[in-house]
C-alpha positions as CSV (number, residue, x, y, z in Angstrom):
1,M,-24.0,-0.9,22.2
2,D,-25.1,-4.6,20.9
3,S,-21.9,-4.4,19.0
4,F,-19.4,-3.8,21.9
5,S,-21.4,-6.6,23.7
6,H,-21.1,-9.1,20.6
7,L,-17.2,-7.8,20.8
8,L,-16.7,-8.9,24.1
9,D,-18.2,-12.3,23.3
10,G,-15.7,-12.1,20.5
11,F,-12.9,-11.5,22.5
12,G,-13.6,-14.9,24.6
13,T,-13.3,-16.9,21.3
14,A,-10.3,-14.9,20.6
15,L,-8.4,-15.2,23.3
16,T,-8.5,-19.0,23.8
17,P,-5.0,-20.6,24.0
18,T,-5.6,-22.5,20.8
19,H,-7.0,-19.4,18.9
20,L,-4.1,-16.8,20.3
21,L,-1.8,-19.7,18.9
22,F,-3.1,-19.5,15.4
23,A,-3.1,-16.0,16.0
24,A,0.3,-15.6,16.4
25,I,1.2,-17.9,13.8
26,G,-0.7,-16.3,11.4
27,V,1.5,-12.6,12.2
28,I,4.9,-14.3,12.3
29,L,3.9,-16.3,9.0
30,G,2.7,-13.2,7.8
31,T,5.6,-10.9,8.7
32,A,8.2,-13.7,7.5
33,I,6.5,-14.1,3.7
34,G,5.5,-10.0,3.4
35,V,9.4,-9.3,3.8
36,L,9.8,-11.3,0.9
37,P,9.2,-9.2,-2.9
38,G,6.6,-11.1,-4.4
39,I,5.4,-13.4,-1.9
40,G,2.9,-10.6,-0.5
41,P,-0.1,-12.3,1.8
42,A,-2.1,-13.4,-0.8
43,M,-0.2,-15.1,-1.7
44,A,0.3,-16.9,1.8
45,V,-3.6,-17.1,2.3
46,A,-3.5,-19.0,-0.9
47,L,-1.2,-21.5,-0.7
48,L,-2.5,-22.4,3.0
49,L,-5.8,-22.8,2.3
50,P,-5.6,-26.5,1.5
51,V,-3.8,-26.9,5.2
52,T,-6.6,-25.4,6.8
53,Y,-9.2,-28.1,5.5
54,G,-9.3,-29.8,8.9
55,L,-9.4,-27.1,10.5
56,D,-12.1,-24.8,12.8
57,S,-13.2,-22.1,10.7
58,T,-13.0,-19.9,13.2
59,A,-9.3,-20.8,13.8
60,A,-8.8,-20.8,10.3
61,F,-10.0,-16.8,9.9
62,I,-8.1,-16.0,12.7
63,M,-4.8,-17.3,11.4
64,F,-5.9,-15.5,7.8
65,A,-6.1,-12.6,9.3
66,G,-2.8,-12.6,10.9
67,I,-1.3,-13.4,8.4
68,Y,-3.1,-9.8,6.5
69,Y,-1.8,-8.1,9.2
70,G,1.6,-9.6,9.3
71,G,2.2,-9.7,5.3
72,M,0.9,-5.5,5.9
73,F,3.8,-5.0,8.0
74,G,6.3,-7.3,6.2
75,G,6.5,-5.6,3.2
76,S,7.1,-2.2,4.8
77,T,10.2,-3.9,6.5
78,T,11.8,-4.7,3.0
79,S,10.9,-0.8,1.8
80,I,12.6,0.5,4.6
81,L,16.1,-1.8,4.5
82,L,16.8,-2.4,1.2
83,N,14.3,-0.2,-0.9
84,T,12.2,-3.3,-1.9
85,P,8.5,-3.1,-1.6
86,G,6.9,-6.7,-0.1
87,E,4.0,-5.0,-1.4
88,S,2.2,-2.4,-3.3
89,A,0.8,-0.8,-0.1
90,A,4.2,-0.8,1.3
91,V,5.7,1.2,-2.0
92,V,5.1,4.7,-0.4
93,T,7.5,3.5,2.6
94,A,10.5,3.2,0.6
95,I,10.6,7.0,-0.8
96,E,11.5,8.3,2.8
97,G,12.2,5.0,4.8
98,N,15.0,3.8,2.8
99,P,16.7,7.2,2.7
100,M,16.7,7.2,6.7
101,A,18.1,4.0,7.0
102,K,21.1,4.6,4.3
103,S,21.6,7.8,6.8
104,G,21.8,5.4,9.9
105,R,17.9,5.7,11.1
106,G,16.7,2.6,10.1
107,S,15.7,1.8,13.4
108,Q,13.7,4.7,14.1
109,A,11.8,4.1,10.3
110,L,11.1,0.3,11.5
111,A,10.3,1.8,15.2
112,A,7.8,4.6,13.2
113,A,6.4,1.8,11.1
114,A,5.5,-0.3,13.5
115,I,3.6,1.9,15.9
116,G,1.9,3.5,12.7
117,H,0.9,-0.1,12.2
118,F,-0.1,-0.6,16.1
119,V,-2.2,2.8,15.7
120,G,-3.4,2.6,12.7
121,G,-4.8,-1.0,13.2
122,M,-6.3,-0.1,16.6
123,I,-8.2,2.6,14.9
124,G,-9.1,1.0,11.9
125,T,-10.2,-1.9,13.9
126,T,-12.3,0.0,15.9
127,A,-13.9,1.9,12.9
128,L,-14.8,-1.8,11.6
129,V,-16.9,-2.4,14.7
130,L,-18.9,1.1,14.7
131,L,-18.9,2.0,11.8
132,A,-19.3,-0.7,9.9
133,P,-23.3,-0.6,8.0
134,A,-23.0,3.4,7.5
135,V,-19.5,3.0,5.5
136,A,-20.9,-0.5,3.6
137,S,-24.0,2.1,2.8
138,V,-21.9,4.5,1.3
139,A,-19.8,2.3,-0.7
140,V,-22.2,0.8,-2.4
141,D,-23.8,4.3,-3.8
142,I,-20.5,4.9,-5.2
143,G,-20.0,4.9,-9.1
144,A,-17.8,4.5,-11.9
145,P,-17.8,8.2,-12.6
146,D,-16.5,8.6,-8.5
147,Y,-14.0,5.8,-9.0
148,F,-12.3,7.6,-11.8
149,A,-12.2,11.1,-10.3
150,I,-10.5,9.5,-7.2
151,M,-8.0,7.6,-9.8
152,M,-7.3,11.2,-11.5
153,L,-7.1,12.9,-7.8
154,A,-4.2,10.3,-7.2
155,F,-2.4,11.1,-10.5
156,I,-2.1,14.6,-9.8
157,A,-1.6,14.5,-6.5
158,V,1.0,13.0,-6.3
159,T,2.6,13.6,-9.2
160,S,2.3,17.2,-8.8
161,V,4.6,17.3,-5.4
162,L,7.2,14.8,-6.8
163,G,10.3,15.6,-8.3
164,A,12.3,18.4,-9.5
165,S,9.7,19.7,-11.8
166,R,6.0,18.4,-12.9
167,I,7.4,17.8,-16.3
168,R,9.1,15.3,-15.1
169,G,6.5,13.9,-12.4
170,F,4.4,13.2,-15.4
171,A,7.0,12.0,-17.7
172,S,7.0,9.1,-14.7
173,L,3.1,9.3,-14.9
174,L,3.3,8.5,-18.6
175,I,6.1,5.3,-18.2
176,G,3.8,3.6,-15.7
177,L,0.2,4.2,-17.1
178,T,2.3,2.9,-20.5
179,V,2.9,-0.2,-18.5
180,G,-0.6,-1.2,-17.2
181,L,-1.7,-0.8,-20.6
182,I,0.5,-3.8,-21.3
183,G,-2.1,-6.9,-21.8
184,L,-5.5,-7.6,-23.4
185,D,-8.2,-5.2,-23.3
186,Q,-10.7,-5.3,-20.5
187,V,-13.0,-4.8,-22.8
188,T,-13.0,-5.8,-26.5
189,G,-10.1,-8.2,-25.9
190,Q,-7.8,-6.8,-28.3
191,S,-4.0,-7.2,-27.1
192,R,-2.0,-4.0,-26.7
193,L,1.8,-3.7,-26.5
194,T,2.5,-7.6,-25.9
195,F,4.2,-7.7,-29.3
196,G,2.6,-10.8,-29.8
197,M,4.3,-12.5,-27.0
198,L,1.4,-14.9,-25.1
199,H,2.7,-14.6,-21.0
200,L,2.4,-10.5,-21.8
201,A,-1.4,-10.9,-22.3
202,D,-2.4,-10.8,-18.7
203,G,0.1,-7.8,-18.3
204,I,3.0,-7.5,-15.8
205,D,1.9,-8.0,-12.3
206,V,2.6,-4.7,-10.3
207,V,4.9,-6.2,-7.7
208,I,7.1,-7.0,-10.6
209,V,6.7,-4.2,-11.4
210,A,7.2,-1.7,-8.3
211,V,10.4,-4.4,-7.5
212,G,12.0,-4.1,-10.6
213,L,11.8,0.4,-10.6
214,F,12.5,0.1,-6.7
215,A,14.8,-2.9,-6.3
216,V,16.6,-3.6,-9.2
217,G,17.2,-0.3,-10.4
218,E,18.6,0.7,-7.3
219,A,20.6,-2.1,-7.0
220,L,22.1,-1.6,-10.8
221,W,21.9,2.1,-9.8
222,V,24.9,1.6,-6.7
223,A,26.5,-0.7,-8.9
224,A,27.1,1.6,-11.2
225,H,28.9,4.4,-8.5
226,L,30.6,1.6,-6.4
227,R,33.6,1.5,-9.0
228,H,33.7,5.3,-8.3
229,K,33.6,5.8,-4.8
230,A,33.6,2.5,-2.6
231,E,31.4,2.9,0.2
232,G,31.4,0.9,3.4
233,P,28.3,-0.9,5.8
234,I,26.0,1.9,6.6
235,P,25.4,2.8,10.2
236,V,22.5,1.2,12.4
237,G,21.7,4.0,14.9
238,R,19.7,4.1,17.7
239,P,17.2,1.7,18.2
240,W,14.2,4.2,20.1
241,L,12.2,7.1,18.9
242,S,13.7,10.4,20.4
243,R,11.2,13.0,21.5
244,A,11.9,15.2,18.2
245,D,10.6,12.2,16.5
246,L,7.6,11.7,18.9
247,K,6.8,15.1,18.5
248,R,6.6,14.7,14.5
249,T,4.6,11.4,14.2
250,W,2.0,11.3,16.5
251,K,0.2,13.7,14.5
252,P,0.6,11.3,11.1
253,W,-0.2,8.6,12.5
254,L,-3.9,10.0,13.8
255,R,-4.4,11.2,10.1
256,G,-3.4,7.7,8.6
257,P,-6.6,6.4,9.5
258,V,-9.0,9.1,9.1
259,I,-7.5,8.7,4.7
260,G,-7.2,4.7,4.9
261,F,-10.5,3.2,6.9
262,P,-12.9,4.8,4.3
263,F,-11.1,4.2,1.0
264,G,-10.3,0.0,2.2
265,A,-14.0,0.0,2.8
266,V,-15.1,1.6,-0.7
267,P,-15.0,-1.7,-3.1
268,A,-12.2,-1.4,-5.7
269,G,-10.3,0.7,-3.4
270,G,-7.1,-0.7,-1.0
271,A,-3.9,0.6,0.3
272,E,-2.1,2.0,-2.7
273,I,-4.7,5.3,-3.5
274,P,-4.6,6.0,0.5
275,T,-0.9,5.7,1.0
276,F,0.1,7.9,-1.9
277,L,-2.6,10.6,-0.5
278,S,-1.5,9.9,3.1
279,Y,2.2,11.0,1.7
280,V,1.1,14.1,-0.2
281,T,-0.8,15.5,2.8
282,E,2.0,14.6,5.3
283,R,4.6,16.5,2.7
284,R,1.8,19.0,2.3
285,L,1.8,19.8,6.2
286,S,4.9,19.4,7.5
287,K,7.0,21.8,8.8
288,H,10.6,20.1,7.7
289,K,10.0,20.4,3.7
290,D,13.9,20.4,3.4
291,E,13.9,17.1,4.7
292,W,11.7,15.1,2.2
293,G,13.1,12.7,-0.3
294,K,16.4,12.8,2.2
295,G,13.9,11.0,5.1
296,A,11.6,12.4,6.9
297,I,9.9,10.1,9.7
298,E,6.3,11.6,8.8
299,G,6.4,10.0,5.4
300,V,7.2,6.9,7.3
301,A,4.9,7.3,9.8
302,G,1.3,8.9,7.9
303,P,0.9,5.7,5.3
304,E,2.1,3.0,7.3
305,S,-0.8,3.8,9.7
306,T,-2.8,4.6,6.6
307,A,-2.3,0.7,5.2
308,S,-3.1,-0.5,8.9
309,A,-6.3,1.3,9.2
310,S,-7.3,0.5,5.1
311,A,-6.5,-3.1,5.9
312,A,-9.4,-3.1,8.3
313,G,-11.3,-0.8,6.3
314,T,-11.4,-4.0,3.6
315,L,-13.0,-6.0,6.2
316,V,-16.0,-3.6,6.3
317,S,-17.5,-4.2,2.4
318,M,-16.0,-8.3,2.4
319,L,-17.7,-8.9,5.4
320,T,-20.9,-7.0,4.9
321,L,-21.1,-7.2,1.2
322,G,-19.0,-9.9,0.3
323,L,-17.6,-7.6,-1.8
324,P,-13.1,-7.8,-2.0
325,T,-11.5,-4.9,-2.5
326,T,-8.1,-6.1,-2.5
327,A,-6.3,-9.6,-3.6
328,V,-6.2,-10.9,0.4
329,A,-9.9,-9.9,0.5
330,A,-10.7,-12.4,-2.6
331,V,-8.4,-15.2,-1.3
332,M,-10.8,-15.4,1.9
333,L,-13.9,-14.8,0.3
334,A,-12.9,-17.9,-1.5
335,A,-11.4,-19.3,2.0
336,F,-15.5,-18.6,3.3
337,Q,-17.0,-20.2,0.2
338,Q,-15.4,-23.3,1.2
339,Y,-16.4,-23.4,4.6
340,G,-20.2,-23.0,2.9
341,I,-20.4,-19.6,4.3
342,Q,-21.7,-16.5,2.3
343,P,-20.8,-13.0,3.4
344,G,-22.9,-10.9,3.2
345,P,-25.6,-8.7,5.3
346,L,-27.0,-12.0,6.7
347,L,-23.5,-13.2,7.5
348,F,-23.4,-11.1,11.0
349,E,-26.7,-13.3,12.4
350,R,-25.7,-16.0,10.9
351,E,-22.0,-16.7,12.1
352,T,-21.8,-14.4,14.5
353,D,-19.3,-16.7,16.9
354,L,-17.2,-16.7,13.7
355,V,-17.9,-12.6,12.8
356,W,-17.1,-11.4,16.2
357,G,-14.6,-13.6,17.3
358,L,-12.4,-12.6,13.6
359,I,-12.9,-9.4,14.4
360,A,-12.0,-9.4,18.1
361,S,-8.8,-11.0,16.7
362,L,-7.6,-8.5,14.7
363,F,-7.2,-6.1,17.8
364,V,-5.3,-9.5,19.4
365,G,-2.8,-9.9,16.5
366,T,-1.8,-6.3,16.1
367,V,-0.8,-6.1,19.9
368,L,1.1,-8.8,18.8
369,L,2.8,-7.5,15.5
370,L,4.0,-4.3,18.4
371,V,4.8,-6.8,21.0
372,I,7.3,-9.1,18.0
373,N,8.1,-6.7,16.0
374,L,9.5,-3.3,18.0
375,P,12.2,-4.6,19.6
376,M,13.3,-6.4,16.0
377,A,13.7,-3.2,14.8
378,P,17.8,-2.6,15.5
379,V,17.8,-7.0,14.4
380,W,16.3,-5.8,11.1
381,A,18.3,-3.1,11.1
382,K,21.5,-4.7,11.3
383,L,21.0,-6.0,7.6
384,L,22.4,-2.7,6.5
385,R,25.8,-3.7,8.1
386,L,26.5,-5.9,5.6
387,P,28.9,-4.5,2.7
388,R,27.0,-3.0,-0.2
389,P,28.3,-5.8,-2.6
390,Y,27.1,-8.4,-0.8
391,L,23.8,-6.2,0.2
392,Y,22.6,-5.8,-3.0
393,G,23.5,-9.2,-4.2
394,G,21.2,-10.1,-1.7
395,I,18.5,-7.8,-2.8
396,L,18.6,-8.9,-6.5
397,F,18.2,-12.5,-5.5
398,F,15.2,-11.7,-3.1
399,A,13.5,-9.7,-5.9
400,S,14.2,-12.4,-8.5
401,V,13.2,-15.0,-6.1
402,G,9.7,-13.2,-5.7
403,A,9.4,-12.3,-9.4
404,Y,9.6,-15.9,-10.3
405,A,7.0,-16.9,-7.1
406,V,4.7,-14.4,-8.8
407,G,3.9,-16.3,-12.3
408,G,6.8,-19.2,-12.0
409,D,7.6,-18.4,-15.3
410,T,11.3,-17.2,-16.6
411,I,9.5,-14.6,-18.7
412,D,9.1,-12.5,-15.4
413,L,12.6,-12.2,-14.7
414,I,13.6,-11.1,-18.5
415,V,10.6,-8.7,-17.5
416,L,11.6,-7.5,-14.1
417,F,15.5,-7.0,-15.2
418,M,14.0,-4.8,-17.9
419,I,12.0,-2.9,-15.8
420,G,14.8,-2.7,-13.9
421,V,17.1,-1.1,-16.7
422,V,14.4,1.3,-16.6
423,G,14.9,2.6,-13.0
424,L,18.0,2.8,-13.6
425,A,17.4,5.5,-16.8
426,M,15.0,6.9,-14.3
427,R,17.6,7.7,-11.9
428,R,19.8,8.9,-14.6
429,F,17.9,11.7,-16.0
430,G,16.3,12.5,-12.3
431,L,12.6,11.5,-13.1
432,P,10.9,10.0,-9.5
433,I,10.0,6.8,-9.6
434,L,6.4,6.3,-7.3
435,P,4.5,8.0,-10.2
436,A,5.4,5.5,-12.3
437,I,4.6,2.7,-9.9
438,I,1.1,4.7,-8.9
439,G,0.4,4.8,-13.2
440,A,1.3,1.2,-13.3
441,I,-1.0,0.3,-10.6
442,L,-4.0,2.6,-10.8
443,G,-4.1,2.5,-14.8
444,P,-6.1,-0.4,-15.3
445,G,-8.5,0.5,-13.4
446,A,-8.4,4.3,-14.1
447,E,-9.1,2.9,-17.6
448,L,-12.4,0.6,-16.8
449,Q,-13.9,2.9,-14.1
450,M,-13.6,5.7,-17.5
451,R,-14.9,3.3,-20.2
452,R,-18.3,2.3,-17.9
453,A,-18.7,5.9,-16.8
454,L,-18.7,7.0,-21.1
455,Q,-20.9,3.9,-21.7
456,L,-23.5,4.4,-18.9
457,S,-23.6,7.8,-20.6
458,D,-23.9,6.8,-24.6
459,G,-20.5,8.8,-24.8
460,S,-21.0,12.0,-23.7
461,L,-18.5,13.4,-21.4
462,T,-20.9,14.6,-19.1
463,G,-20.9,11.0,-17.7
464,L,-18.1,11.5,-15.8
465,V,-19.2,14.4,-13.7
466,N,-22.8,13.3,-13.5
467,S,-22.2,12.8,-9.4
468,P,-21.4,15.5,-6.3
469,L,-18.8,13.5,-5.1
470,S,-17.2,14.0,-8.9
471,V,-17.5,17.0,-9.1
472,I,-16.0,17.8,-5.6
473,V,-13.2,15.9,-6.4
474,Y,-12.0,17.5,-9.7
475,A,-12.7,21.1,-8.1
476,I,-9.7,19.4,-5.8
477,I,-7.9,18.5,-8.6
478,V,-7.9,22.1,-10.9
479,L,-7.1,23.9,-7.7
480,L,-4.1,21.4,-7.3
481,L,-3.4,22.4,-11.0
482,A,-3.8,26.1,-10.7
483,W,-2.2,26.4,-7.2
484,P,1.4,27.1,-8.3
485,L,-0.1,29.9,-10.5
486,L,-2.3,31.3,-8.3
487,R,0.9,31.4,-5.2
488,R,2.6,33.3,-7.7
489,L,-0.3,35.7,-9.0
490,I,-0.3,36.4,-4.6
491,T,3.4,36.8,-4.7
492,R,3.6,39.0,-7.2
493,T,0.4,41.8,-5.7
494,R,2.2,41.4,-2.3
495,T,5.3,42.6,-3.7
496,A,3.5,45.2,-6.2
497,K,1.5,46.5,-2.5
498,T,4.4,46.4,-0.6
499,Q,6.6,48.1,-3.3
500,S,4.4,50.7,-3.8
């Protein structure tokens, strides 16, 4: 009950006209910036840090939180309409959202994403209020072997369900892992696959990889086929969800926070792994198997709800432990330090008004996101009425702007288009894009956690399975890999019994 009384006081702080204005500014800025590939919410918060020097700390953090939530949603808009993720957490949304848009259901995909963000954000923020101390205490006990096992599960789960064959899925994963190796070794400092270029010493930013494979690869693929078959504008479709759509989306909306919130709260977590796992889960549970890869609405609703709940989860570790789990949380941690505030267990006691005002503003920002963006769904979808050459010319322009904004170097543009050519080749030979993305995103982290676990065990492989959680996760991995064989054996056994 103590938490609820503090939350009520927080609403008293967040609902003042001034703080409401800053929440609205944050949401609108975050959505607009999230739409641009490469210019995600982390960069937005970083750019706005100097602007907030003269602001009250509570108002500044309320605006930052609005930018965070708005950026998460804005990234999904271009994922759906243009196959161009504005944020790494929106990568999964493009898989089903863009085919929906191409088939004239862009408005429905945007509506499913907006409502998914609202449901995930409300449930995730409620869980933040109720479970923050408990989740934080559990997260402290998770070690390197557990992280490595969870990342291996993400690799196997996503690779096993995508593409025409598992071999093509693992080939795509290998491409992503190779891209993730580029740069300096995090342990020894040796350069890998940099070809003597200092610019590649820091590796390739995951946004450039995602935008290159998705947006540039898609634009090149369309350009290669336009001369053979001219295509007109894509129809926008009805700007509302039908009863059948709601029947298919309400369960993914509710399942998303169950996956997203715990992963967001785990240090070194974030929204990438849970959105991948949400996609896999919804694909496994769906009754419409034939629609996956062609525009299944569950593949938009589940990951978007998961990403929103994960955003709330990241604030658990940041506020209670001072551990940032995403780039935005890291920038917000710097903002706390700018105001002379140190996040940690004592933050809730020392800065009660600030913390609970911030948490209450998350509820307010979530409602503002739905109110602002749900009516905008058909307006955004009208982007698809543009003729294909202009549409994909615009995609290449914004992809180039976003890639340049990441590092401010023209070499990033060269890397972007080289990766785009790889994306074109992958489409030509039927390799799924997502395993390559997950390999590039999680590969470096998986390598680091594996080496930490092996260092702690003096090189013994038992160090990778020395905790109950890692054993459970590896058992799930074995089941995933063995399931096709088991299914064949079960089918043959049943067939033999029937014939006899």
